[in-house]
C-alpha positions in Angstrom: 138.9 155.0 69.4 138.6 155.0 73.1 137.5 157.9 75.4 137.0 158.0 79.1 134.8 160.6 81.0 136.5 161.2 84.4 134.0 163.1 86.0 130.4 162.6 84.5 128.7 163.3 87.9 129.4 166.9 87.3 126.7 166.9 84.6 124.0 166.0 87.0 121.2 163.6 86.5 119.3 162.6 83.6 121.8 163.4 80.7 122.2 161.1 77.5 125.7 160.6 76.5 124.3 158.7 73.4 125.7 161.7 70.8 129.4 161.1 72.5 129.1 157.4 72.3 128.0 157.7 68.4 131.5 159.1 67.8 133.7 156.2 70.2 134.3 152.6 69.8 134.3 152.4 73.8 133.3 154.9 76.4 134.5 154.7 80.3 132.4 156.8 82.7 133.4 157.4 86.1 131.4 159.6 87.9 134.2 161.5 89.7 138.3 160.9 89.4 141.1 162.2 91.8 144.2 163.7 89.9 145.6 160.4 91.1 142.9 158.1 89.8 143.4 159.9 86.3 146.4 158.3 85.2 145.6 154.9 85.7 141.9 155.4 84.2 143.0 157.3 81.2 145.8 154.8 80.3 145.2 153.5 76.7 142.8 156.1 75.8 142.9 158.4 72.9 140.5 160.7 74.6 140.0 162.4 78.1 136.6 164.3 79.0 136.7 166.2 81.7 135.0 169.0 83.6 137.1 169.8 86.7 139.7 167.3 87.0 143.2 168.4 86.9 145.4 167.4 84.1 148.5 168.6 85.3 151.8 168.3 83.3 153.2 165.1 85.1 149.9 163.5 84.3 149.6 164.2 80.7 153.5 163.1 80.5 152.0 159.5 81.6 149.7 159.2 78.9 151.6 158.9 75.9 148.5 157.8 74.1 146.5 160.7 74.7 145.5 163.0 71.8 142.3 165.2 72.7 141.1 166.6 75.6 137.5 167.6 75.5 136.3 169.9 78.1 132.8 169.8 79.6 132.9 173.5 80.0 134.2 176.9 78.9 137.4 177.3 81.6 140.3 175.4 80.8 142.4 176.3 83.8 141.9 172.7 85.3 144.4 171.8 82.1 148.0 172.3 82.0 147.7 173.8 78.4 151.7 174.6 78.0 152.2 170.8 78.6 149.2 169.7 76.1 150.6 171.8 73.6 154.3 170.7 74.1 153.0 166.6 73.8 150.8 167.5 70.6 147.4 167.1 72.6 144.6 169.0 71.4 142.1 170.9 73.5 138.7 171.5 73.1 136.4 172.9 75.3 132.5 174.2 75.2 130.9 177.8 74.8 127.5 179.3 75.2 126.0 176.5 76.2 123.9 177.9 78.9 123.3 181.6 77.9 119.4 180.9 78.3 120.0 179.5 81.4 122.4 181.9 83.4 120.4 184.9 81.7 117.3 183.6 83.2 118.9 183.1 86.7 120.2 187.1 86.5 116.8 188.4 85.9 115.5 186.0 88.6 117.9 187.3 91.2 117.7 190.9 89.7 113.3 190.5 90.1 114.1 189.3 93.7 116.0 191.7 95.1 114.0 194.4 93.2 110.9 193.4 95.1 113.0 192.5 98.2 111.8 189.0 98.4 114.1 188.0 100.7 113.1 190.9 103.5 109.5 189.8 102.7 109.9 186.0 103.0 111.6 186.6 106.4 108.6 188.7 107.3 106.1 186.3 106.5 107.9 183.5 108.2 108.3 185.2 111.5 104.6 186.2 111.8 104.5 189.9 110.8 102.0 189.7 108.1 99.6 188.0 110.2 100.3 190.7 113.0 100.0 193.7 110.2 97.1 196.5 110.7 96.3 196.5 106.7 96.2 193.4 104.5 99.7 194.0 102.9 103.3 195.0 104.3 105.0 197.6 103.0 108.5 197.9 104.9 110.9 197.5 102.5 110.7 199.8 99.5 110.7 198.1 96.3 112.2 198.9 92.8 110.2 198.9 89.9 112.4 197.9 87.0 110.8 199.7 84.0 112.7 203.0 83.2 115.6 201.8 85.3 119.3 202.0 84.3 120.8 198.7 84.1 124.9 198.6 83.5 126.4 195.4 82.5 130.3 194.4 82.3 130.3 192.3 79.4 129.0 192.4 76.1 129.2 188.9 75.0 126.7 186.5 74.2 125.5 186.0 77.6 125.6 189.9 79.0 123.7 190.8 75.5 121.1 188.2 76.2 120.8 189.6 79.7 120.0 193.1 78.0 117.3 191.8 75.7 115.3 190.8 78.7 116.1 193.5 80.8 114.7 195.6 77.8 111.6 193.8 77.9 111.0 195.0 81.1 111.5 198.8 79.9 115.0 199.0 81.4 117.4 201.2 79.7 120.9 199.2 79.4 124.5 200.7 79.1 127.3 198.2 78.3 130.7 199.1 80.2 134.2 199.5 78.4 136.1 196.3 78.8 137.9 196.4 81.9 141.7 197.2 81.7 140.8 198.2 78.2 139.0 201.2 78.8 141.4 203.6 77.3 141.0 201.8 73.8 137.4 201.2 74.1 134.5 204.0 73.0 132.2 202.7 76.0 132.4 204.5 78.9 134.3 202.5 81.6 132.0 200.9 85.0 133.4 203.6 87.2 131.6 206.2 85.1 128.5 204.6 84.5 128.1 203.4 87.9 126.8 206.4 89.9 124.0 206.2 87.7 123.3 202.7 87.5 120.2 201.2 89.4 121.1 197.7 88.5 124.9 196.2 87.8 125.1 192.8 86.3 128.4 190.9 85.8 129.4 188.9 83.3 133.0 189.1 82.7 135.8 186.8 83.0 137.8 186.7 86.3 141.5 188.6 85.5 143.8 190.8 86.9 141.9 193.5 85.5 138.4 192.6 86.8 139.7 191.3 90.2 138.1 193.1 92.8 136.5 195.2 90.0 133.7 196.5 92.2 135.4 197.5 95.3 134.8 199.5 98.4 135.8 202.7 96.2 133.2 201.7 93.2 130.5 201.1 96.3 130.8 204.2 97.5 130.4 205.9 94.0 126.5 204.2 93.7 123.5 205.9 94.7 121.7 204.3 97.5 119.5 201.5 96.8 121.6 200.0 93.7 121.3 196.3 92.9 124.6 194.2 92.2 124.5 191.0 90.8 127.1 188.7 90.1 126.5 185.4 88.1 130.2 185.8 86.7 133.3 184.4 88.8 133.8 185.3 92.5 136.5 187.8 93.7 135.1 190.0 90.4 133.6 192.3 93.4 135.0 192.9 97.1 132.3 190.8 98.7 133.0 191.6 102.4 133.2 195.6 101.2 129.8 195.1 99.5 128.3 193.3 102.7 129.2 196.2 104.6 127.7 198.4 101.9 124.6 196.3 102.0 124.6 196.0 106.1 124.7 200.1 106.2 122.0 200.4 103.7 123.7 202.1 101.0 123.7 199.0 98.6 120.1 198.1 98.0 120.5 194.3 97.3 123.4 192.2 96.3 123.1 188.8 94.2 125.7 186.3 93.7 125.4 183.1 92.0 129.5 182.3 92.7 131.9 182.7 95.4 135.8 183.0 95.0 136.4 179.3 96.4 133.9 176.6 95.7 132.6 174.8 97.2 133.2 177.2 100.3 134.2 174.3 102.8 135.7 177.0 104.9 132.8 179.2 104.6 132.1 182.7 103.5 131.0 186.1 105.2 127.8 186.0 102.9 127.0 182.9 103.9 126.9 183.9 107.5 125.0 187.1 106.7 122.1 185.0 105.1 120.9 184.7 108.7 120.7 188.5 108.8 117.5 190.4 108.0 119.3 191.9 104.7 118.2 191.8 100.9 121.1 189.4 100.1 120.9 186.2 97.6 123.2 183.5 97.6 122.9 180.7 95.3 125.3 177.8 94.9 126.6 178.3 91.5 123.6 176.7 89.8 122.4 179.4 87.4 123.7 177.1 84.5 122.0 173.7 85.6 118.7 173.6 83.5 118.4 170.0 81.9 118.7 171.9 78.1 122.1 173.6 79.1 123.5 170.5 80.4 122.6 168.3 77.4 123.9 171.0 75.5 127.5 170.5 76.5 126.8 167.0 75.6 125.9 168.0 72.3 128.8 170.4 71.6 131.3 168.1 72.8 130.3 165.4 70.5 130.6 168.2 67.9 134.3 168.8 69.2 134.9 164.9 68.9 133.5 164.7 65.3 135.4 168.2 64.0 138.5 166.7 65.7 137.9 163.2 63.9 137.4 165.4 60.5 139.9 167.2 60.6 
């Protein structure tokens, strides 16, 4: 059996592909591939292993020997699923490979915002500590997490892990109802919980029900100083509205690991605002990139191959 990895570089350095190789007769590995290159490189292969390379209907129609697509991620939006089903091509993704990594990153953002780390780092770099009249700076009021209320949107494996870590800090945790399903959910909706939240953390998919879930109206309902963290998908918050709330001092801090378009080649208002004295952190969608999480993707993909062969 022959397989081709079209974008192995998306796994980053130092990853061992041996678990995948053990299930194959041949494995071709390409660091990156364009959509046009995919047809040529997948010719004669039974298995395509991809992360973000688009496999549309025209591409799949041109690959009569293809039987399985292994996605090196959870999302399958780059695969034409209807075409794959029509052609009898199985599609298998991976889940829960980065739970510990993303949860850790979420807490990092939460802690950094609570301690006003961006503001104090800027003050130190600008020499304000050197010139201070006392041994410390206290210009930006920090937030002690113990006893504070964290509202989480998304009670899956990741949201639940974040909850456990937050509870270790002594926080009270509430899970919001699934957006769009509030009428049939026993949990309160985000709009009901938001006014009492000290921190809001998002761990839900981007859908029509969650697009701009955190909008100007919801931001206006928050008590001053609330922290907002998004390690889910760009677009779940209205980033421009959140930025304005941050500039006005109503939002206490904003930390995001995601933007609506990635990479943001045309820029984004949050990136421009990093030059401003704000309690703002933007990380480059790297919450998931610990070596353990990236290697776990390979292990889960090898398991997908094994199960498919057995079935």
